[in-house]
Structure formats: C-alpha cells, structure tokens
N, C-alpha and C positions, 0 to 999 in steps of 0.2 A: 509226205508223198501220198498221192491218192490211191484208191483201190485198184487192183489188177483187173484186166479185162479178160484174162484167160488163165487156164490152169498152167499152161506153158510159161506165160509171163510171170506168174506168181512164183513158180519154183526156180526157173532159170534166173530171173531177176535177183532173187534172194541168194542163189548159189554164187552168182558173180560177186556179190557184195559181202558175203560172209566167209570167213576163214574157218575151216572145220578142223578141230583137233579130235580125231577119231579115238584116241586113247582116253581123253578126258570126257568124251561125250558132250563137249561144250562148243559153243559158237561164239565168234568174236566179231566185234565191229572193227572198222579200220584202225581205231585207236587202241585196239587190243583189250577193250573192256569185255568181260564175259557177258554174253547175252543169254538170258534164260527164257525158253519158250514155254508159255503157260496159257492155254486156251487161245492160242494164236496171238497172244499179246507178248511183245518183247520187253524184257525188263533187264536193266543193267544190274548185275549182281553186286556191284560195288556201291551204287547209290540207291538201289532198290526203288527207282522211280519208273513210272510208266505213264504213257499218255494214250489217248484214243488213237493218235497217229502212230503209236508204237515206236517210240524213239528211245535211244540211249541218252539220258539226260546229261551225262558227263561230257559228251562231245556233240550232242545234237544230231547224232546219226539216225537216219530213218530207214527202216526196212520197207520192202514193198508189201509186206503182209498187212492186210487190212481186214476188219470185220466184214467188209463187203465181199471179200473173196468167198468165204463160206464153202471152201472146196475140199479141204483136207483136215482130218483130225490131227492132233499134235503128233502122235506116234507115226502116222503115215507120212506126215510132212518131214519129220526127222529121217525116216527111212528113205524117203525119196532123195533127200539131200545127200545122204551118205552113199547111196548106191548108184546114183546117176549124175552125169554131167549135163545131161539134156533130157527133157521129157518129150516123148513122141506122142502127141495127142491123137495121131491117127491110129495108134495101136494101144488104146487104154487098157490098164490092168483090169481084169474082171473081178468083181467082188460079189459076195452073196447079196441076196435081196435085202437082208437085215442091214448089212454094211452100207449098201447103196442108200437105204432110207436114212441111216444115221448121218451119212455125208450130206444129204439134202436138208436135214433138220438143224444141224449144229450152227451156232453163232448167228441166229436170226434176230432181227429187230423188227417187230411187227407193230404197225400203228393202225388204230381203228377207234380207240376211245378218245373222248374229248375231255376227260378228267383223269385224275390220278388213279392208278390201279390200287385196289384195296385187298384183293384176295385172289388166289389161283388154286384150282384143283385139276387133277388129271382126270380126263374122261377115258382116253385109250392111249396106246403107245404113241400115237401120232396126233392126238387132239387134247386140248385143255379148255377149261372155261375160266374167264376172268371177270371179276366184279369191279366196278368203278364208281367214282364220284359223279360221273355223267348220268347216273341213274340206270345204266344198262348192264347187262351181262352179255359177253360175247363168247360164242363157241368157235374155237379156232381149229383149222386144219393146218397142222405144222408142216406136213409133207408138201402141201400145195401152197403154203404161205398165204392163206386166204381165210376170210371169215365164212364160216358155215351158216351161222345164225346170230342175229342180234335180238336179245330179249328185252322188251321195254315195259314190262308190266309194273315194275316199281316206279314210284313217283318221287323218290328222293335217293340220296346216296346209298349204294349197295356196299356193305362193309364186309360181309362174310359169306363163304361158300363151304359146303361140306358134302361129300358123297354119301348117299343113303341107298345102299343096295346096288345091284347091277344096272338098274334102269332109271334111277332117280338121283337128284341132288337137291339140297335145300339152300336157300339164300336168306340172309337177314339184312334189313335196311333201316334207314332213318325214317321211313314212312310207318314205322312201328310194326311192320308185318314180317312174318316168315312165309316164304313161298316154297312149295314142294313141286319140283319140275320133273316131267317125264323127258328123259334124254332122247327118246326116239321121236316123239311128237311135239315136244316143247310146250305142251299144255301144262298149266300149273293150278294148284289149289293154295289158298291162303290159310295160315294159322293166325287167328286173331286173339288178342288178349293182352299184349304189351301196350303200355301207355306211353312209352318212350322208345327211342332208337334201339335197334338190335345190333350190337357190335360184334357178337361172336356166337357161333353155333358149333356143337359137337355131337356126333352120333354116340348113343349109349348102347343100343342093341338094334335088332332088326325091326323094332317097332317104335323105339323111343329116341328122342333127341333132347338136348338141353340148350337153352339160349340165354345170353347175358345181356342185361339192359341196365337201367338206372337203379342201382342198389339191390336188384333182385336177379335171381336165376329161375327160369321156369323149365319144368320138365313136361314134355309133350308126348302124347300118344299120336303118332303121325297118321295111322289109318283112320282114326276117328276124328282127327283134328281137334282133340280136346287137351287142354292144359290140366295135367294131373296134380302137379304140386308147384308151389312157389317157395323158393329158398330165400330167406331174408337174413341179412347180417352185414353185408357190405354197406359202407356209408357214402359211396359215390358210384360212378360208372363202373361196370364190369366189362373189361376189354378182352379177357382171355379165358378160355375153358379148355380142359383136357380130361379125357377119361383115363383113370388109373386102372381100375378093374370094374367088374360088372356092377358093383354097388357103390363105388367111390369115384367122385370127380373132384377136380380142383379148379379154383377160379382166382383171378387176379384182376386188378384194375387201378383206378385212380387213388384209392386209399392206401396203396403200397403194400397191402397184405395179401398173401396167398391163403385162401381158405380151402380146407379139405372137407368134403361133404359126404355123409352117408345118405344116399338118395332114397333109401327105404324108409328111414325115419325122418328125413328132411332136416337133419341137424348138422351143424358144423362140429367136426370132431377135433380139429386142430387148426392153429394159425401159424403160418410160417412168416417170420418177420426178419427183415434185413435190407430190403431195397430202400433206397432213399428217394425214389420218384416212381411215377406210374409204371405199372407192369403191363407190357404190351403183348406178350406171347408166352405160351406154355407148351411143352411137349413132354411125353412120357418116355423114359428109357427102359424101365421095367416096373414090376409091381410095387417096388419100394423106392423108386427114384424118378424125380421129375426135374425139368430144367426150365428156368424162367428168364425172360429178357425184359430189360427195363430202360426207361428214359434216362436213368442214372448212368448209362454207358456200360453197364455190366451184364454178364450172364451168370446166373447162380445155379448150382446143382444142389438139390435138396434130398435128404433122407426123410421119407414120409413117416417112418416108425418113430424116429427121435425128434422130428420137426427141426432138425439142424441143417444149416447150410454146410455142405462138405467141400465145396470149392467155389471160388469166385473168379470168373474169367474177365480180364480187363483189357483185352487187345483192341476193342473198338474205341474210337475217339469221340463218338457222338451216340445219340439214342439208338439202342438196339430194338428194331421194330418187329422182327419176325424170326421164327425158327422153323426148321423142317428136319424130320428124321430122314436119313439117307440109307443107312444100313444098321446092322447090329453093332458096328464099331465106329460109326461116325454120324455127325449131324451138321447142319449148316445154319448160319445166322446171317441176317441182312440188316443193314444199319443206315442211319442218316449220314454216316461218314462216306457213303457211296460205295461201300465194299460188301462183298459176300465172303464170309470166312468158313472154312471147313475145319471141323474139330474132331480129334481123335478121342473117343470116349474112355479108353483105358488110361490114357495119360492126361486127359483134359488139356491138351495142347493144340494150338492152331497149326494145322499141317499145310494149309494153302489159303491164300487170300488174293482176291483180284477185284479190280475196279469194275463194277457191274452197272453203273448208272451215271448219268450226268447230274442226277439229283439223288434224293433219298430213296433207298430200297425199302419198299413197304411190304412186299410179300414174296415168298419163295415156295417152291414145291418140287418134290422129286418127280422126274419124268421117267428115268430108267436108272440102272446101276451106274451109268456113266454120264448122265445128263440131269440138269435141273433147269427150271424156268423161274424167271424173276419179273417183277413189275414194280413200278414206283411212281414218283412224282412227275416223271417225264412222259407219262401216259403211254409208255411203250412196253410191250411184252418181249422178253428176251430169252433165248435158249442158249444154254452154256454146256460145254463139255467139261467134265470133271477131270 
C-alpha cells in the first residue's frame, strides 16, 4: 500500500486494521501474527521479515505506515494508537520545539548525489555533510530537507570526512588531496603530499590529523599544511584509522592486519591479526579497546594491551563496511547485507537490526542520542530513529 497523505489517514487507517492487545503491548495483523513496530517498519515476529512496503510476510498483510509518512516517532505512534480511536488534526498536540524538529527530521530519504555515498559527518543537530563518488561534498539541512551547499573542489571520488574543530572539517579523495574546509564560508585549503588516493582521515588533536593511503599513513600539521611524519608498514591500501589516545592510533586495510602506532616515534608497536579479508572500519571503545569491521562479514573487538581478539560478532551476512559510536554502551554497524545493526557493548549482542538501504550501507554516523544517518550505494542520505 502506498504512503499516507495525512496524519489522520496514517493513524486512523492503521487503527482500523490493527488489533491492539494493551496487556501485551503488541499489535496484530488480521491473521493474528504479532507485528513489531521498529523505526516505523512493521515486522512479523514469527517470520522476522520486513519489506520497504512494511508487510507481514506470513499473510502478505500491508499496513498503511510508510517511510514517506515521516510524521510520528515510534513511541508517539504507539501512544496515539492506544489512546485514541480518532485523530483530530484540527486540534494537534503541542510539542516542544525540540520534539517538533525531531518529528520533521526522522525517516527522511534525501537525494542529491550522483554517486554512492562514502562518508558522513555531523555538522550540527540539524545538518550533516556527505562525501560521494560523484566527486562532491554536500552540506544538508535536515530540518528543511534540502541542500545547503554543494562543494566541488575535488576532482575524483571523495572517500572520507572528519570534523576538525568547531569551524572546520577535512576531506580525503582519490585526487590524492586532503582539503580543509571552513564550515561557514566553504573556503578550502589543500594538503599535498600523498601520491595515491586518500581513503581515511582521523583527527589526532587540535592541530594534527592522520590520513591513510597506499601502504602509508601520514601525520599532518593542519595550520601549516605540512606533513610531519610518514608511517610505513602496511603492504597495501589503508582503509581505516582510529585515534586510541593522544600518542596512539590504529590502522587497517587490505592487508587484513590492524597496526597500532606510536605517532611520537613513528613506529608500529603491535599487530592485531585475525580478520580473513579487508578491514573497512575502526572505532575506539576506550583507551584499551577498539572494534574493527571487515569484508569477512565479521566485527571484532580487540584488547590493545594484549593484542588479542576478545569477541567476534557474526550477525552480518555480507561485508561490514562501517562503524559508528552511539553512546557509552552501544555502537552501530552498516553492511553490504543492507542492514544497520545496533550493538550492546556490555554483552556484545545485537539489540536491534533494521533494513536501511536497497543496496549496500557504506557509511553511518550518530546524529543525536535517538537518531543516526546512513548512506550507501543507492546515492541516498537517510535519517533513522533508534
């Protein structure tokens, strides 16, 4: 069934078709299959299937809820179903400004790029920047669902973005350049010295960044635009970097090895081995723990002190392309299996999973405590409620 045209249609239509068991806090399709609401997507709890049209796969039941509605968060939707037989749109419930902004932002699908999305960073609570294979960076206004600025200074794929202070961010590209952008004016300066594509960038401190390229990692002083050091040791492309603490970073890539570096001495102090294919992403959990994502379909948790893998997560069915910290107790992963998964750090278990793309999920980023953004092969930026 298609998307709803109004708030009233969305809620009343669903209310007529769903039977509500207020004791179990569950909803049923006409065939009595329990339907679970997650990010406004309906899933049959028996068959665990979902479609973009939001149907129970066991009986082909379709709800009227659609991503195009974008009108209510999960909890507000449930509350409205429980409390009202009819929604009177002429007397809407008043929400705070923050709640109103959240309602306007959730579950958007924004198109503007002509190539796959490669990286996303948060600019503000209502704006993000995306990098793409179309050689551009787009600054998005999520509240207005529109493009603020399209940056075209790179002349090849843009692979990576990282925030650098309150007023700047840095991009890395297959044109071998790093560019430092002013968020207010969109002026940029180039850092030159790489002889191959730049696939990853990480902030080290208020004046330094590190970039990953073919076999090397370079440490840059941003204000002076000078390359301070080159770290050598990888035997192929470096796809991922993460800062562990002030003097330590970790890197991973095509050679399947995670290297931990002392950037003061420019030496590799340990090698973390265990992945069977390329390493796509790294995040830090604490001073002693990092997480890696790989083409081998796994996510691994590593103890830096012992160089041991302490946990391997195998819930994804295809390459794991990206990772993002969400809070002290959870992180997210995106995969070529078209899903985003939310992980509990204490138990290292998947607590939520939802279909986030028609194709591979290439990049994800935290937007707020309750929202994240994703991008992928379908060239679309999406905003999700957690």
